[in-house]
HTML snippet that shows the backbone in 3Dmol.js (N, CA, C, O; Angstrom):
<script src="https://3Dmol.org/build/3Dmol-min.js"></script>
<div id="view" style="width:600px;height:400px;position:relative"></div>
<script>
const pdb = `
ATOM      1  N   MET A   1      87.075 145.943  59.301  1.00  0.00           N
ATOM      2  CA  MET A   1      87.739 145.390  60.455  1.00  0.00           C
ATOM      3  C   MET A   1      88.269 144.002  60.119  1.00  0.00           C
ATOM      4  O   MET A   1      87.638 143.255  59.372  1.00  0.00           O
ATOM      5  N   SER A   2      89.402 143.666  60.660  1.00  0.00           N
ATOM      6  CA  SER A   2      89.963 142.341  60.423  1.00  0.00           C
ATOM      7  C   SER A   2      89.716 141.448  61.638  1.00  0.00           C
ATOM      8  O   SER A   2      89.598 141.921  62.768  1.00  0.00           O
ATOM      9  N   GLU A   3      89.645 140.180  61.379  1.00  0.00           N
ATOM     10  CA  GLU A   3      89.414 139.230  62.467  1.00  0.00           C
ATOM     11  C   GLU A   3      90.724 138.975  63.210  1.00  0.00           C
ATOM     12  O   GLU A   3      91.799 138.991  62.611  1.00  0.00           O
ATOM     13  N   PRO A   4      90.628 138.745  64.501  1.00  0.00           N
ATOM     14  CA  PRO A   4      91.868 138.450  65.235  1.00  0.00           C
ATOM     15  C   PRO A   4      92.439 137.106  64.789  1.00  0.00           C
ATOM     16  O   PRO A   4      91.707 136.155  64.517  1.00  0.00           O
ATOM     17  N   SER A   5      93.748 137.061  64.724  1.00  0.00           N
ATOM     18  CA  SER A   5      94.388 135.818  64.302  1.00  0.00           C
ATOM     19  C   SER A   5      94.323 134.787  65.426  1.00  0.00           C
ATOM     20  O   SER A   5      94.290 135.161  66.598  1.00  0.00           O
ATOM     21  N   PRO A   6      94.303 133.490  65.090  1.00  0.00           N
ATOM     22  CA  PRO A   6      94.232 132.450  66.121  1.00  0.00           C
ATOM     23  C   PRO A   6      95.461 132.439  67.034  1.00  0.00           C
ATOM     24  O   PRO A   6      95.410 131.906  68.142  1.00  0.00           O
ATOM     25  N   THR A   7      96.555 133.022  66.568  1.00  0.00           N
ATOM     26  CA  THR A   7      97.746 133.043  67.411  1.00  0.00           C
ATOM     27  C   THR A   7      97.843 134.312  68.235  1.00  0.00           C
ATOM     28  O   THR A   7      98.827 134.517  68.946  1.00  0.00           O
ATOM     29  N   GLY A   8      96.839 135.163  68.148  1.00  0.00           N
ATOM     30  CA  GLY A   8      96.833 136.407  68.912  1.00  0.00           C
ATOM     31  C   GLY A   8      96.514 136.156  70.370  1.00  0.00           C
ATOM     32  O   GLY A   8      96.415 135.007  70.799  1.00  0.00           O
ATOM     33  N   SER A   9      96.353 137.215  71.129  1.00  0.00           N
ATOM     34  CA  SER A   9      96.120 137.089  72.561  1.00  0.00           C
ATOM     35  C   SER A   9      94.780 136.443  72.861  1.00  0.00           C
ATOM     36  O   SER A   9      94.659 135.722  73.851  1.00  0.00           O
ATOM     37  N   ALA A  10      93.759 136.684  72.023  1.00  0.00           N
ATOM     38  CA  ALA A  10      92.454 136.075  72.255  1.00  0.00           C
ATOM     39  C   ALA A  10      92.531 134.561  72.063  1.00  0.00           C
ATOM     40  O   ALA A  10      91.906 133.813  72.816  1.00  0.00           O
ATOM     41  N   GLY A  11      93.280 134.106  71.077  1.00  0.00           N
ATOM     42  CA  GLY A  11      93.440 132.673  70.843  1.00  0.00           C
ATOM     43  C   GLY A  11      94.230 132.005  71.955  1.00  0.00           C
ATOM     44  O   GLY A  11      93.939 130.866  72.321  1.00  0.00           O
ATOM     45  N   THR A  12      95.214 132.689  72.493  1.00  0.00           N
ATOM     46  CA  THR A  12      96.025 132.137  73.567  1.00  0.00           C
ATOM     47  C   THR A  12      95.210 132.010  74.845  1.00  0.00           C
ATOM     48  O   THR A  12      95.316 131.003  75.545  1.00  0.00           O
ATOM     49  N   ALA A  13      94.404 133.009  75.158  1.00  0.00           N
ATOM     50  CA  ALA A  13      93.590 132.965  76.372  1.00  0.00           C
ATOM     51  C   ALA A  13      92.591 131.816  76.288  1.00  0.00           C
ATOM     52  O   ALA A  13      92.335 131.134  77.281  1.00  0.00           O
ATOM     53  N   HIS A  14      92.034 131.607  75.114  1.00  0.00           N
ATOM     54  CA  HIS A  14      91.083 130.512  74.956  1.00  0.00           C
ATOM     55  C   HIS A  14      91.786 129.163  75.114  1.00  0.00           C
ATOM     56  O   HIS A  14      91.231 128.243  75.715  1.00  0.00           O
ATOM     57  N   ALA A  15      92.992 129.040  74.584  1.00  0.00           N
ATOM     58  CA  ALA A  15      93.719 127.778  74.660  1.00  0.00           C
ATOM     59  C   ALA A  15      94.139 127.474  76.093  1.00  0.00           C
ATOM     60  O   ALA A  15      94.219 126.304  76.467  1.00  0.00           O
ATOM     61  N   LEU A  16      94.409 128.491  76.902  1.00  0.00           N
ATOM     62  CA  LEU A  16      94.839 128.252  78.278  1.00  0.00           C
ATOM     63  C   LEU A  16      93.710 127.752  79.153  1.00  0.00           C
ATOM     64  O   LEU A  16      93.953 126.990  80.089  1.00  0.00           O
ATOM     65  N   HIS A  17      92.485 128.156  78.878  1.00  0.00           N
ATOM     66  CA  HIS A  17      91.368 127.807  79.731  1.00  0.00           C
ATOM     67  C   HIS A  17      90.532 126.653  79.196  1.00  0.00           C
ATOM     68  O   HIS A  17      89.601 126.205  79.865  1.00  0.00           O
ATOM     69  N   ALA A  18      90.846 126.175  78.023  1.00  0.00           N
ATOM     70  CA  ALA A  18      90.086 125.067  77.454  1.00  0.00           C
ATOM     71  C   ALA A  18      90.524 123.763  78.123  1.00  0.00           C
ATOM     72  O   ALA A  18      91.722 123.519  78.267  1.00  0.00           O
ATOM     73  N   PRO A  19      89.583 122.934  78.526  1.00  0.00           N
ATOM     74  CA  PRO A  19      89.971 121.652  79.140  1.00  0.00           C
ATOM     75  C   PRO A  19      90.607 120.740  78.101  1.00  0.00           C
ATOM     76  O   PRO A  19      90.101 120.596  76.988  1.00  0.00           O
ATOM     77  N   SER A  20      91.700 120.140  78.470  1.00  0.00           N
ATOM     78  CA  SER A  20      92.360 119.240  77.529  1.00  0.00           C
ATOM     79  C   SER A  20      91.766 117.847  77.669  1.00  0.00           C
ATOM     80  O   SER A  20      91.454 117.419  78.780  1.00  0.00           O
ATOM     81  N   PRO A  21      91.606 117.139  76.565  1.00  0.00           N
ATOM     82  CA  PRO A  21      90.960 115.822  76.603  1.00  0.00           C
ATOM     83  C   PRO A  21      91.807 114.761  77.289  1.00  0.00           C
ATOM     84  O   PRO A  21      91.268 113.746  77.730  1.00  0.00           O
ATOM     85  N   ASP A  22      93.139 114.967  77.395  1.00  0.00           N
ATOM     86  CA  ASP A  22      93.979 113.940  77.997  1.00  0.00           C
ATOM     87  C   ASP A  22      94.082 114.056  79.516  1.00  0.00           C
ATOM     88  O   ASP A  22      94.767 113.247  80.142  1.00  0.00           O
ATOM     89  N   ARG A  23      93.427 115.031  80.116  1.00  0.00           N
ATOM     90  CA  ARG A  23      93.449 115.159  81.578  1.00  0.00           C
ATOM     91  C   ARG A  23      92.382 114.267  82.180  1.00  0.00           C
ATOM     92  O   ARG A  23      91.206 114.368  81.832  1.00  0.00           O
ATOM     93  N   HIS A  24      92.793 113.402  83.075  1.00  0.00           N
ATOM     94  CA  HIS A  24      91.867 112.548  83.800  1.00  0.00           C
ATOM     95  C   HIS A  24      92.487 112.250  85.161  1.00  0.00           C
ATOM     96  O   HIS A  24      93.706 112.326  85.311  1.00  0.00           O
ATOM     97  N   PRO A  25      91.681 111.917  86.136  1.00  0.00           N
ATOM     98  CA  PRO A  25      92.221 111.631  87.465  1.00  0.00           C
ATOM     99  C   PRO A  25      93.163 110.432  87.432  1.00  0.00           C
ATOM    100  O   PRO A  25      92.903 109.445  86.744  1.00  0.00           O
ATOM    101  N   ARG A  26      94.235 110.524  88.165  1.00  0.00           N
ATOM    102  CA  ARG A  26      95.226 109.452  88.208  1.00  0.00           C
ATOM    103  C   ARG A  26      94.990 108.573  89.432  1.00  0.00           C
ATOM    104  O   ARG A  26      95.900 108.380  90.238  1.00  0.00           O
ATOM    105  N   ARG A  27      93.789 108.044  89.579  1.00  0.00           N
ATOM    106  CA  ARG A  27      93.420 107.270  90.761  1.00  0.00           C
ATOM    107  C   ARG A  27      94.132 105.912  90.845  1.00  0.00           C
ATOM    108  O   ARG A  27      94.657 105.600  91.913  1.00  0.00           O
ATOM    109  N   PRO A  28      94.183 105.094  89.805  1.00  0.00           N
ATOM    110  CA  PRO A  28      94.801 103.768  89.973  1.00  0.00           C
ATOM    111  C   PRO A  28      96.255 103.821  90.433  1.00  0.00           C
ATOM    112  O   PRO A  28      96.607 103.045  91.321  1.00  0.00           O
ATOM    113  N   PRO A  29      97.125 104.676  89.896  1.00  0.00           N
ATOM    114  CA  PRO A  29      98.489 104.693  90.416  1.00  0.00           C
ATOM    115  C   PRO A  29      98.543 105.116  91.892  1.00  0.00           C
ATOM    116  O   PRO A  29      99.354 104.585  92.652  1.00  0.00           O
ATOM    117  N   LEU A  30      97.702 106.051  92.300  1.00  0.00           N
ATOM    118  CA  LEU A  30      97.685 106.476  93.687  1.00  0.00           C
ATOM    119  C   LEU A  30      97.235 105.331  94.582  1.00  0.00           C
ATOM    120  O   LEU A  30      97.784 105.141  95.668  1.00  0.00           O
ATOM    121  N   VAL A  31      96.252 104.576  94.142  1.00  0.00           N
ATOM    122  CA  VAL A  31      95.774 103.435  94.916  1.00  0.00           C
ATOM    123  C   VAL A  31      96.867 102.375  95.033  1.00  0.00           C
ATOM    124  O   VAL A  31      97.028 101.763  96.089  1.00  0.00           O
ATOM    125  N   LEU A  32      97.607 102.158  93.969  1.00  0.00           N
ATOM    126  CA  LEU A  32      98.698 101.181  94.018  1.00  0.00           C
ATOM    127  C   LEU A  32      99.808 101.616  94.961  1.00  0.00           C
ATOM    128  O   LEU A  32     100.358 100.793  95.693  1.00  0.00           O
ATOM    129  N   VAL A  33     100.138 102.882  94.952  1.00  0.00           N
ATOM    130  CA  VAL A  33     101.181 103.390  95.845  1.00  0.00           C
ATOM    131  C   VAL A  33     100.738 103.275  97.297  1.00  0.00           C
ATOM    132  O   VAL A  33     101.502 102.806  98.140  1.00  0.00           O
ATOM    133  N   LEU A  34      99.519 103.694  97.599  1.00  0.00           N
ATOM    134  CA  LEU A  34      99.031 103.613  98.970  1.00  0.00           C
ATOM    135  C   LEU A  34      98.889 102.159  99.425  1.00  0.00           C
ATOM    136  O   LEU A  34      99.190 101.838 100.575  1.00  0.00           O
ATOM    137  N   GLY A  35      98.445 101.300  98.552  1.00  0.00           N
ATOM    138  CA  GLY A  35      98.347  99.879  98.893  1.00  0.00           C
ATOM    139  C   GLY A  35      99.707  99.262  99.161  1.00  0.00           C
ATOM    140  O   GLY A  35      99.858  98.450 100.074  1.00  0.00           O
ATOM    141  N   SER A  36     100.698  99.646  98.367  1.00  0.00           N
ATOM    142  CA  SER A  36     102.057  99.133  98.578  1.00  0.00           C
ATOM    143  C   SER A  36     102.631  99.618  99.899  1.00  0.00           C
ATOM    144  O   SER A  36     103.270  98.851 100.619  1.00  0.00           O
ATOM    145  N   LEU A  37     102.409 100.881 100.221  1.00  0.00           N
ATOM    146  CA  LEU A  37     102.893 101.410 101.490  1.00  0.00           C
ATOM    147  C   LEU A  37     102.203 100.752 102.673  1.00  0.00           C
ATOM    148  O   LEU A  37     102.828 100.522 103.709  1.00  0.00           O
ATOM    149  N   THR A  38     100.933 100.452 102.527  1.00  0.00           N
ATOM    150  CA  THR A  38     100.198  99.782 103.592  1.00  0.00           C
ATOM    151  C   THR A  38     100.697  98.355 103.795  1.00  0.00           C
ATOM    152  O   THR A  38     100.758  97.881 104.929  1.00  0.00           O
ATOM    153  N   ALA A  39     101.049  97.672 102.727  1.00  0.00           N
ATOM    154  CA  ALA A  39     101.506  96.288 102.815  1.00  0.00           C
ATOM    155  C   ALA A  39     102.968  96.183 103.228  1.00  0.00           C
ATOM    156  O   ALA A  39     103.415  95.097 103.597  1.00  0.00           O
ATOM    157  N   LEU A  40     103.717  97.260 103.180  1.00  0.00           N
ATOM    158  CA  LEU A  40     105.147  97.211 103.462  1.00  0.00           C
ATOM    159  C   LEU A  40     105.433  96.825 104.909  1.00  0.00           C
ATOM    160  O   LEU A  40     106.346  96.038 105.157  1.00  0.00           O
ATOM    161  N   GLY A  41     104.685  97.353 105.866  1.00  0.00           N
ATOM    162  CA  GLY A  41     104.917  97.037 107.274  1.00  0.00           C
ATOM    163  C   GLY A  41     104.734  95.566 107.587  1.00  0.00           C
ATOM    164  O   GLY A  41     105.649  94.942 108.123  1.00  0.00           O
ATOM    165  N   PRO A  42     103.575  94.986 107.268  1.00  0.00           N
ATOM    166  CA  PRO A  42     103.405  93.549 107.532  1.00  0.00           C
ATOM    167  C   PRO A  42     104.395  92.671 106.762  1.00  0.00           C
ATOM    168  O   PRO A  42     104.816  91.630 107.266  1.00  0.00           O
ATOM    169  N   LEU A  43     104.763  93.073 105.565  1.00  0.00           N
ATOM    170  CA  LEU A  43     105.714  92.289 104.784  1.00  0.00           C
ATOM    171  C   LEU A  43     107.077  92.251 105.462  1.00  0.00           C
ATOM    172  O   LEU A  43     107.703  91.193 105.529  1.00  0.00           O
ATOM    173  N   THR A  44     107.547  93.391 105.967  1.00  0.00           N
ATOM    174  CA  THR A  44     108.851  93.408 106.619  1.00  0.00           C
ATOM    175  C   THR A  44     108.837  92.588 107.901  1.00  0.00           C
ATOM    176  O   THR A  44     109.830  91.939 108.227  1.00  0.00           O
ATOM    177  N   ILE A  45     107.729  92.607 108.631  1.00  0.00           N
ATOM    178  CA  ILE A  45     107.642  91.788 109.843  1.00  0.00           C
ATOM    179  C   ILE A  45     107.658  90.310 109.471  1.00  0.00           C
ATOM    180  O   ILE A  45     108.327  89.513 110.130  1.00  0.00           O
ATOM    181  N   ASP A  46     106.936  89.940 108.434  1.00  0.00           N
ATOM    182  CA  ASP A  46     106.908  88.537 108.013  1.00  0.00           C
ATOM    183  C   ASP A  46     108.269  88.062 107.518  1.00  0.00           C
ATOM    184  O   ASP A  46     108.593  86.883 107.655  1.00  0.00           O
ATOM    185  N   LEU A  47     109.051  88.935 106.961  1.00  0.00           N
ATOM    186  CA  LEU A  47     110.385  88.551 106.510  1.00  0.00           C
ATOM    187  C   LEU A  47     111.373  88.478 107.669  1.00  0.00           C
ATOM    188  O   LEU A  47     112.343  87.722 107.609  1.00  0.00           O
ATOM    189  N   TYR A  48     111.140  89.248 108.712  1.00  0.00           N
ATOM    190  CA  TYR A  48     112.065  89.356 109.833  1.00  0.00           C
ATOM    191  C   TYR A  48     111.849  88.235 110.856  1.00  0.00           C
ATOM    192  O   TYR A  48     112.812  87.779 111.474  1.00  0.00           O
ATOM    193  N   LEU A  49     110.616  87.787 111.045  1.00  0.00           N
ATOM    194  CA  LEU A  49     110.303  86.803 112.079  1.00  0.00           C
ATOM    195  C   LEU A  49     111.071  85.483 111.938  1.00  0.00           C
ATOM    196  O   LEU A  49     111.573  84.987 112.946  1.00  0.00           O
ATOM    197  N   PRO A  50     111.187  84.896 110.762  1.00  0.00           N
ATOM    198  CA  PRO A  50     111.933  83.633 110.675  1.00  0.00           C
ATOM    199  C   PRO A  50     113.415  83.776 111.046  1.00  0.00           C
ATOM    200  O   PRO A  50     114.052  82.780 111.389  1.00  0.00           O
ATOM    201  N   ALA A  51     113.966  84.963 110.988  1.00  0.00           N
ATOM    202  CA  ALA A  51     115.379  85.168 111.287  1.00  0.00           C
ATOM    203  C   ALA A  51     115.637  85.443 112.766  1.00  0.00           C
ATOM    204  O   ALA A  51     116.796  85.564 113.163  1.00  0.00           O
ATOM    205  N   LEU A  52     114.595  85.545 113.597  1.00  0.00           N
ATOM    206  CA  LEU A  52     114.798  85.875 115.015  1.00  0.00           C
ATOM    207  C   LEU A  52     115.709  84.890 115.749  1.00  0.00           C
ATOM    208  O   LEU A  52     116.583  85.346 116.486  1.00  0.00           O
ATOM    209  N   PRO A  53     115.566  83.580 115.598  1.00  0.00           N
ATOM    210  CA  PRO A  53     116.492  82.681 116.298  1.00  0.00           C
ATOM    211  C   PRO A  53     117.959  82.880 115.886  1.00  0.00           C
ATOM    212  O   PRO A  53     118.858  82.815 116.724  1.00  0.00           O
ATOM    213  N   GLN A  54     118.185  83.119 114.608  1.00  0.00           N
ATOM    214  CA  GLN A  54     119.553  83.346 114.129  1.00  0.00           C
ATOM    215  C   GLN A  54     120.106  84.658 114.669  1.00  0.00           C
ATOM    216  O   GLN A  54     121.275  84.736 115.045  1.00  0.00           O
ATOM    217  N   VAL A  55     119.271  85.683 114.709  1.00  0.00           N
ATOM    218  CA  VAL A  55     119.704  86.986 115.232  1.00  0.00           C
ATOM    219  C   VAL A  55     120.060  86.863 116.708  1.00  0.00           C
ATOM    220  O   VAL A  55     121.074  87.409 117.144  1.00  0.00           O
ATOM    221  N   SER A  56     119.239  86.152 117.485  1.00  0.00           N
ATOM    222  CA  SER A  56     119.533  86.009 118.919  1.00  0.00           C
ATOM    223  C   SER A  56     120.810  85.207 119.131  1.00  0.00           C
ATOM    224  O   SER A  56     121.565  85.484 120.063  1.00  0.00           O
ATOM    225  N   GLY A  57     121.058  84.225 118.283  1.00  0.00           N
ATOM    226  CA  GLY A  57     122.304  83.465 118.393  1.00  0.00           C
ATOM    227  C   GLY A  57     123.513  84.304 118.017  1.00  0.00           C
ATOM    228  O   GLY A  57     124.552  84.227 118.673  1.00  0.00           O
ATOM    229  N   ASP A  58     123.387  85.105 116.966  1.00  0.00           N
ATOM    230  CA  ASP A  58     124.508  85.950 116.536  1.00  0.00           C
ATOM    231  C   ASP A  58     124.836  87.028 117.562  1.00  0.00           C
ATOM    232  O   ASP A  58     126.001  87.386 117.738  1.00  0.00           O
ATOM    233  N   LEU A  59     123.816  87.543 118.237  1.00  0.00           N
ATOM    234  CA  LEU A  59     124.044  88.615 119.213  1.00  0.00           C
ATOM    235  C   LEU A  59     124.258  88.079 120.632  1.00  0.00           C
ATOM    236  O   LEU A  59     124.523  88.852 121.552  1.00  0.00           O
ATOM    237  N   HIS A  60     124.143  86.756 120.812  1.00  0.00           N
ATOM    238  CA  HIS A  60     124.325  86.098 122.114  1.00  0.00           C
ATOM    239  C   HIS A  60     123.383  86.680 123.166  1.00  0.00           C
ATOM    240  O   HIS A  60     123.798  86.995 124.281  1.00  0.00           O
ATOM    241  N   VAL A  61     122.114  86.817 122.798  1.00  0.00           N
ATOM    242  CA  VAL A  61     121.077  87.268 123.723  1.00  0.00           C
ATOM    243  C   VAL A  61     119.915  86.282 123.650  1.00  0.00           C
ATOM    244  O   VAL A  61     119.843  85.452 122.744  1.00  0.00           O
ATOM    245  N   SER A  62     119.016  86.387 124.612  1.00  0.00           N
ATOM    246  CA  SER A  62     117.873  85.475 124.605  1.00  0.00           C
ATOM    247  C   SER A  62     116.890  85.872 123.504  1.00  0.00           C
ATOM    248  O   SER A  62     116.924  86.988 122.987  1.00  0.00           O
ATOM    249  N   GLN A  63     116.019  84.931 123.164  1.00  0.00           N
ATOM    250  CA  GLN A  63     115.010  85.220 122.134  1.00  0.00           C
ATOM    251  C   GLN A  63     114.019  86.280 122.615  1.00  0.00           C
ATOM    252  O   GLN A  63     113.456  87.017 121.806  1.00  0.00           O
ATOM    253  N   ALA A  64     113.805  86.358 123.930  1.00  0.00           N
ATOM    254  CA  ALA A  64     112.904  87.379 124.465  1.00  0.00           C
ATOM    255  C   ALA A  64     113.458  88.777 124.211  1.00  0.00           C
ATOM    256  O   ALA A  64     112.708  89.700 123.890  1.00  0.00           O
ATOM    257  N   VAL A  65     114.756  88.928 124.354  1.00  0.00           N
ATOM    258  CA  VAL A  65     115.382  90.232 124.089  1.00  0.00           C
ATOM    259  C   VAL A  65     115.317  90.549 122.602  1.00  0.00           C
ATOM    260  O   VAL A  65     115.073  91.692 122.216  1.00  0.00           O
ATOM    261  N   THR A  66     115.535  89.544 121.775  1.00  0.00           N
ATOM    262  CA  THR A  66     115.479  89.745 120.337  1.00  0.00           C
ATOM    263  C   THR A  66     114.071  90.125 119.895  1.00  0.00           C
ATOM    264  O   THR A  66     113.914  90.906 118.956  1.00  0.00           O
ATOM    265  N   GLN A  67     113.052  89.595 120.546  1.00  0.00           N
ATOM    266  CA  GLN A  67     111.675  89.910 120.175  1.00  0.00           C
ATOM    267  C   GLN A  67     111.330  91.354 120.465  1.00  0.00           C
ATOM    268  O   GLN A  67     110.357  91.865 119.909  1.00  0.00           O
ATOM    269  N   LEU A  68     112.082  92.032 121.309  1.00  0.00           N
ATOM    270  CA  LEU A  68     111.834  93.446 121.584  1.00  0.00           C
ATOM    271  C   LEU A  68     112.123  94.330 120.366  1.00  0.00           C
ATOM    272  O   LEU A  68     111.659  95.467 120.286  1.00  0.00           O
ATOM    273  N   THR A  69     112.895  93.789 119.425  1.00  0.00           N
ATOM    274  CA  THR A  69     113.193  94.585 118.235  1.00  0.00           C
ATOM    275  C   THR A  69     111.996  94.601 117.337  1.00  0.00           C
ATOM    276  O   THR A  69     112.031  95.217 116.272  1.00  0.00           O
TER     277      THR A  69
END
`;
const viewer = $3Dmol.createViewer("view");
viewer.addModel(pdb, "pdb");
viewer.setStyle({}, {cartoon: {color: "spectrum"}});
viewer.zoomTo();
viewer.render();
</script>
């Protein structure tokens, strides 16, 4: 009897189910993405607030109306 070759079907099945050493959880990039998305809302508000007087002047409305945005 001859031994099955490593490129035969038995070798392929073993290679498909063997854990690869380069697989690891990608936690840090996910944490960075979620952290960035969480910080985006407060950042946009902080950038928008100093411009409220200029926006109310450009639109000829009161600052109270502009604050509704």
